[in-house]
C-alpha positions as CSV (number, residue, x, y, z in Angstrom):
1,M,-47.6,-45.8,55.5
2,R,-46.3,-42.9,57.5
3,A,-42.7,-44.1,57.0
4,A,-43.2,-44.3,53.2
5,F,-44.6,-40.7,53.1
6,L,-41.7,-39.3,55.1
7,A,-39.2,-41.1,52.8
8,A,-40.9,-39.6,49.7
9,S,-40.9,-36.2,51.3
10,C,-37.2,-36.3,52.0
11,L,-36.4,-37.5,48.4
12,F,-38.5,-34.6,47.0
13,A,-36.6,-32.2,49.2
14,V,-33.3,-33.5,48.1
15,L,-34.2,-33.3,44.4
16,A,-35.6,-29.8,44.9
17,G,-32.4,-28.6,46.6
18,C,-30.0,-30.1,44.0
19,G,-31.9,-29.1,40.8
20,Y,-32.2,-31.0,37.6
21,V,-29.5,-33.6,37.0
22,G,-28.6,-33.7,33.2
23,P,-27.1,-36.6,31.2
24,V,-23.4,-37.5,31.7
25,L,-21.3,-36.1,28.9
26,P,-18.3,-37.9,27.4
27,P,-14.9,-36.1,28.0
28,S,-13.8,-33.7,25.3
29,P,-11.4,-35.2,22.6
30,L,-9.4,-31.9,23.0
31,I,-8.8,-31.5,19.2
32,P,-8.1,-27.8,18.5
33,N,-9.9,-25.9,15.7
34,A,-7.7,-25.5,12.6
35,V,-5.8,-22.4,11.8
36,T,-7.5,-20.7,8.8
37,D,-5.4,-17.5,8.2
38,L,-1.8,-18.8,7.6
39,A,0.1,-16.2,5.6
40,V,3.6,-16.4,4.2
41,V,5.8,-13.7,2.5
42,E,9.3,-14.1,1.3
43,R,11.0,-10.9,2.5
44,G,14.7,-10.6,1.9
45,D,16.3,-13.9,2.7
46,R,13.6,-15.1,5.1
47,L,10.1,-16.4,5.0
48,W,7.9,-14.3,7.3
49,I,5.1,-16.5,8.6
50,T,2.0,-15.3,10.5
51,F,-1.2,-16.9,11.7
52,R,-3.7,-16.9,14.6
53,I,-4.4,-20.0,16.8
54,P,-8.1,-20.5,17.5
55,P,-8.7,-20.6,21.3
56,R,-11.2,-23.5,21.4
57,T,-11.4,-27.1,20.5
58,T,-13.8,-28.5,17.8
59,D,-16.4,-29.1,20.6
60,Q,-16.0,-25.5,21.9
61,V,-13.9,-26.3,25.0
62,A,-11.6,-23.4,25.9
63,I,-7.9,-24.2,25.5
64,K,-5.6,-22.9,28.2
65,N,-2.3,-24.4,27.0
66,F,-1.0,-25.9,23.7
67,S,1.5,-28.7,23.7
68,E,2.7,-28.3,20.2
69,I,2.7,-26.1,17.1
70,D,3.6,-28.2,14.1
71,L,4.8,-25.9,11.3
72,R,6.2,-27.6,8.2
73,I,7.5,-26.6,4.8
74,G,7.8,-29.2,2.0
75,P,7.6,-29.8,-1.8
76,A,4.4,-28.9,-3.5
77,A,3.4,-32.0,-5.4
78,T,0.5,-32.3,-7.8
79,P,-2.0,-33.8,-6.9
80,F,-1.5,-32.7,-3.3
81,D,-2.5,-34.5,-0.2
82,F,-1.2,-33.9,3.4
83,A,-0.5,-37.6,4.1
84,S,2.1,-37.8,1.3
85,W,3.4,-34.3,2.0
86,M,4.1,-34.8,5.7
87,P,7.1,-37.2,5.4
88,T,8.8,-34.9,2.9
89,A,8.2,-31.7,4.8
90,K,10.7,-30.2,7.2
91,Q,9.3,-29.3,10.7
92,Y,10.3,-26.0,12.3
93,P,10.1,-25.3,16.0
94,V,7.7,-22.5,17.0
95,T,7.7,-21.0,20.5
96,L,4.5,-21.9,22.4
97,P,2.3,-19.0,23.5
98,P,1.7,-18.2,27.2
99,P,-1.4,-19.7,28.9
100,N,-4.7,-18.4,27.7
101,D,-7.5,-17.2,30.0
102,P,-9.9,-20.3,30.2
103,D,-12.8,-18.0,31.1
104,D,-12.3,-15.6,28.2
105,P,-10.1,-17.4,25.6
106,Q,-8.8,-15.3,22.7
107,P,-7.1,-16.1,19.4
108,V,-3.3,-16.0,19.8
109,S,-1.2,-14.3,17.1
110,I,2.0,-16.2,16.1
111,S,4.8,-14.9,13.9
112,T,8.1,-16.5,13.0
113,Q,10.9,-16.2,10.4
114,I,12.7,-19.0,8.6
115,P,15.7,-18.7,6.3
116,T,15.0,-19.2,2.6
117,A,18.3,-20.8,1.7
118,A,17.1,-24.4,1.9
119,F,14.2,-23.7,-0.4
120,E,15.6,-21.3,-3.0
121,G,14.4,-22.1,-6.5
122,R,11.8,-24.6,-5.2
123,H,7.9,-24.6,-5.3
124,V,6.9,-25.3,-1.7
125,V,3.8,-25.7,0.6
126,V,3.7,-24.2,4.1
127,A,1.1,-25.5,6.6
128,V,0.6,-25.6,10.3
129,R,-1.4,-27.5,12.9
130,T,-1.7,-27.5,16.7
131,A,-2.1,-29.9,19.5
132,V,-3.3,-29.8,23.1
133,K,-2.4,-33.4,23.9
134,R,0.0,-35.7,22.2
135,D,-1.3,-37.1,18.9
136,R,-4.5,-35.0,19.1
137,Y,-3.8,-32.6,16.4
138,S,-6.0,-30.1,14.7
139,S,-6.6,-30.4,11.0
140,W,-4.0,-28.8,8.8
141,S,-4.4,-25.1,8.2
142,N,-5.0,-23.5,4.8
143,R,-1.9,-24.3,2.8
144,V,0.3,-21.5,1.3
145,L,2.0,-22.3,-2.0
146,L,4.9,-20.2,-3.1
147,D,7.9,-20.2,-5.4
148,V,11.0,-19.3,-3.3
149,V,13.3,-17.1,-5.4
150,A,16.7,-15.6,-4.9
151,P,16.5,-12.9,-2.3
152,L,15.5,-9.4,-3.6
153,E,17.8,-6.6,-2.6
154,P,16.3,-3.4,-1.2
155,P,16.3,-0.7,-4.0
156,V,18.8,2.1,-3.7
157,V,16.6,5.1,-4.3
158,T,17.4,8.7,-5.2
159,A,14.9,11.5,-5.4
160,E,14.8,14.9,-7.1
161,P,12.1,17.6,-7.7
162,T,10.8,18.0,-11.2
163,A,8.0,20.1,-12.8
164,Q,5.8,17.0,-12.7
165,G,6.4,16.1,-9.1
166,V,9.0,14.2,-7.1
167,A,11.0,11.8,-9.4
168,L,12.3,8.6,-7.7
169,S,14.7,6.3,-9.4
170,W,16.8,3.2,-8.6
171,P,19.0,0.7,-10.4
172,A,17.1,-2.2,-12.0
173,Q,17.6,-5.6,-10.5
174,R,16.1,-8.3,-12.7
175,A,13.2,-8.7,-15.1
176,G,9.6,-9.2,-13.9
177,L,9.8,-7.2,-10.7
178,T,7.1,-4.8,-9.4
179,Y,8.0,-1.9,-7.1
180,R,5.7,-0.4,-4.4
181,I,6.4,3.2,-3.4
182,S,5.4,4.4,0.1
183,R,5.4,8.0,1.3
184,Q,5.0,9.7,4.6
185,S,4.9,13.4,5.6
186,A,4.7,15.1,9.0
187,A,0.9,15.1,8.7
188,D,0.7,11.3,8.2
189,K,0.6,8.9,11.1
190,Q,2.1,6.1,9.1
191,P,3.4,5.6,5.5
192,G,0.9,5.1,2.7
193,T,1.3,3.6,-0.8
194,V,1.4,6.3,-3.5
195,G,1.9,4.0,-6.4
196,T,3.3,0.9,-8.0
197,T,5.4,0.4,-11.2
198,D,7.2,-2.3,-13.1
199,Q,9.9,0.2,-14.1
200,P,12.9,1.4,-12.0
201,H,11.5,4.9,-11.7
202,F,8.4,6.7,-10.5
203,V,7.1,10.3,-10.4
204,D,4.9,11.2,-7.5
205,T,2.7,13.8,-9.2
206,S,0.6,14.3,-6.0
207,A,3.6,15.7,-4.0
208,Q,3.3,19.4,-3.1
209,S,6.1,21.9,-2.9
210,D,7.5,23.0,0.5
211,I,6.4,19.8,2.3
212,E,9.0,17.3,3.5
213,Y,8.4,13.8,2.3
214,R,10.0,10.5,3.3
215,Y,10.0,7.7,0.6
216,T,10.7,4.0,0.7
217,V,10.5,1.5,-2.2
218,I,10.0,-2.3,-2.0
219,A,10.7,-4.7,-4.9
220,S,8.4,-7.7,-5.3
221,Q,8.0,-10.8,-7.4
222,G,5.0,-13.0,-6.6
223,L,5.0,-13.7,-2.9
224,A,8.6,-12.5,-2.5
225,E,9.6,-9.0,-1.7
226,S,12.7,-7.1,-0.6
227,L,13.2,-5.3,2.6
228,P,12.3,-1.6,2.3
229,S,14.8,0.7,0.8
230,D,16.6,3.2,3.1
231,L,14.4,6.3,3.7
232,V,14.9,9.1,1.1
233,T,13.9,12.5,2.4
234,I,13.1,15.5,0.2
235,T,11.4,18.8,0.4
236,P,10.5,19.8,-3.2
237,I,10.9,23.5,-4.0
238,D,8.9,24.8,-7.0
239,T,11.4,26.5,-9.3
240,F,9.8,25.2,-12.5
241,A,8.0,27.5,-14.9
242,P,4.6,26.5,-16.3
243,S,4.2,25.5,-19.9
244,V,4.5,28.1,-22.6
245,P,1.0,29.2,-23.8
246,A,0.0,27.7,-27.2
247,G,-2.5,28.6,-29.9
248,V,-2.2,32.4,-29.6
249,T,-4.4,34.3,-32.1
250,A,-5.0,38.0,-32.6
251,L,-8.1,39.3,-34.4
252,A,-8.8,43.0,-35.3
253,G,-12.2,44.4,-34.4
254,P,-13.8,47.8,-34.9
255,D,-12.2,49.4,-31.8
256,S,-9.8,46.7,-30.4
257,I,-7.7,43.7,-31.0
258,E,-8.9,40.5,-29.3
259,V,-6.1,38.2,-28.3
260,S,-6.8,34.6,-27.1
261,W,-4.8,31.4,-26.4
262,Q,-5.2,27.9,-25.0
263,R,-5.5,27.6,-21.2
264,S,-2.4,26.3,-19.5
265,P,-2.9,22.9,-17.8
266,E,-0.9,23.5,-14.6
267,P,-3.0,23.4,-11.4
268,D,-0.9,26.1,-9.7
269,L,-1.3,28.6,-12.6
270,Q,-1.7,32.2,-11.4
271,G,-2.2,34.0,-14.7
272,Y,-0.6,35.3,-17.9
273,Y,1.4,38.3,-19.0
274,V,0.7,39.9,-22.4
275,H,3.7,41.3,-24.3
276,R,3.1,43.6,-27.2
277,S,5.2,45.1,-30.1
278,V,4.0,48.0,-32.3
279,D,5.4,48.2,-35.8
280,G,8.4,46.0,-35.0
281,A,9.5,47.8,-31.9
282,P,10.7,45.8,-28.9
283,L,8.1,43.9,-26.9
284,E,6.6,45.6,-23.8
285,R,4.6,43.9,-21.1
286,Q,1.0,45.1,-20.9
287,G,-0.1,45.8,-17.3
288,A,-0.8,43.2,-14.6
289,L,-1.4,39.5,-14.8
290,V,-4.4,38.4,-16.8
291,P,-6.3,35.6,-15.0
292,L,-8.1,34.2,-18.1
293,P,-6.6,33.1,-21.5
294,A,-8.0,36.2,-23.3
295,Y,-7.0,39.9,-23.6
296,S,-8.8,42.8,-25.2
297,D,-6.3,45.5,-26.4
298,R,-8.1,48.8,-26.8
299,K,-5.0,51.0,-26.9
300,V,-4.6,50.5,-30.6
301,E,-4.4,52.9,-33.6
302,H,-5.4,52.2,-37.2
303,G,-2.6,51.8,-39.7
304,K,-0.2,50.1,-37.3
305,T,0.8,46.4,-37.0
306,Y,0.7,44.7,-33.6
307,R,2.5,41.6,-32.5
308,Y,1.6,39.7,-29.3
309,E,3.4,37.0,-27.3
310,I,2.1,35.5,-24.1
311,S,3.9,34.0,-21.0
312,S,2.3,32.0,-18.1
313,V,3.1,32.5,-14.4
314,D,2.4,30.1,-11.5
315,K,1.7,30.9,-7.9
316,K,5.4,30.8,-7.1
317,S,6.0,33.6,-9.7
318,N,7.8,31.2,-12.0
319,E,7.4,32.6,-15.5
320,S,7.4,30.6,-18.7
321,D,9.1,31.6,-22.0
322,K,7.0,33.7,-24.4
323,S,4.7,32.0,-26.8
324,A,5.0,32.0,-30.6
325,P,3.9,35.5,-31.8
326,A,0.5,36.4,-33.3
327,E,0.5,39.5,-35.5
328,V,-2.3,41.5,-36.9
329,A,-2.6,44.8,-38.8
330,F,-5.2,47.2,-37.4
């Protein structure tokens, strides 16, 4: 009896020291999770391929090393299935990433470039899968379908200042292209898109005078695009007069002639000059700039005829031509 009690006490002590013993788990199949963000762009004469490799298997085991990255490009058949596509697709080698931290595994970014010459004029599918051990592949990634076209050449861009903004132009290449225009100034950390167009020209109406800008243009067609054009640098100088005032009218009142006209649309407008002629004499400018599109002329005499012409002036002191005349007898 005493021996049995001692044996039970020892067994309890052993179990208490070792803790709970769980069920025996089967070994991991070591099948990686599939890539889900495969992206492909035809840029110039190459396919630029990017994706991220998930760092864990389908049963959440951390992956330290990959044994293979299986990247393939092949014809896009309809209907499509990977089993039929694989034998027709060409496999391309991809450099394996360095070992991952098994205690804190992170997705691994992969990028590679493949010449387009073998696929030009064809409709293809690009897909990728990974393996940790031989023949234990992940599922195929999202597939990317694209029409591989003849390489697009970088546009040859010229720039010049105009009254509307910086005008960019380049020779047209082929029908059906779209052009993306990027701009950077000293105040910008990186270039930003300022517009797109399907014509071989573009006016950057948001450009300001006396600021240096650097422009590039990329031509695109579907998932194909050119390399960026060479940088074009320009510092626009405002030497352009605002528009000529329109709709000038002159009405005689009891003690004055009231002159009015349409407001000029330019955002940098500073004001207007009023020019007056009395009884056919040469025009004379009347005082300082008028900030509003109206003028009350009180220096008038009965029995005389007055003619008025208006010019507009911007903040760079550029002056427009004079308007069409408005004449009134007082």
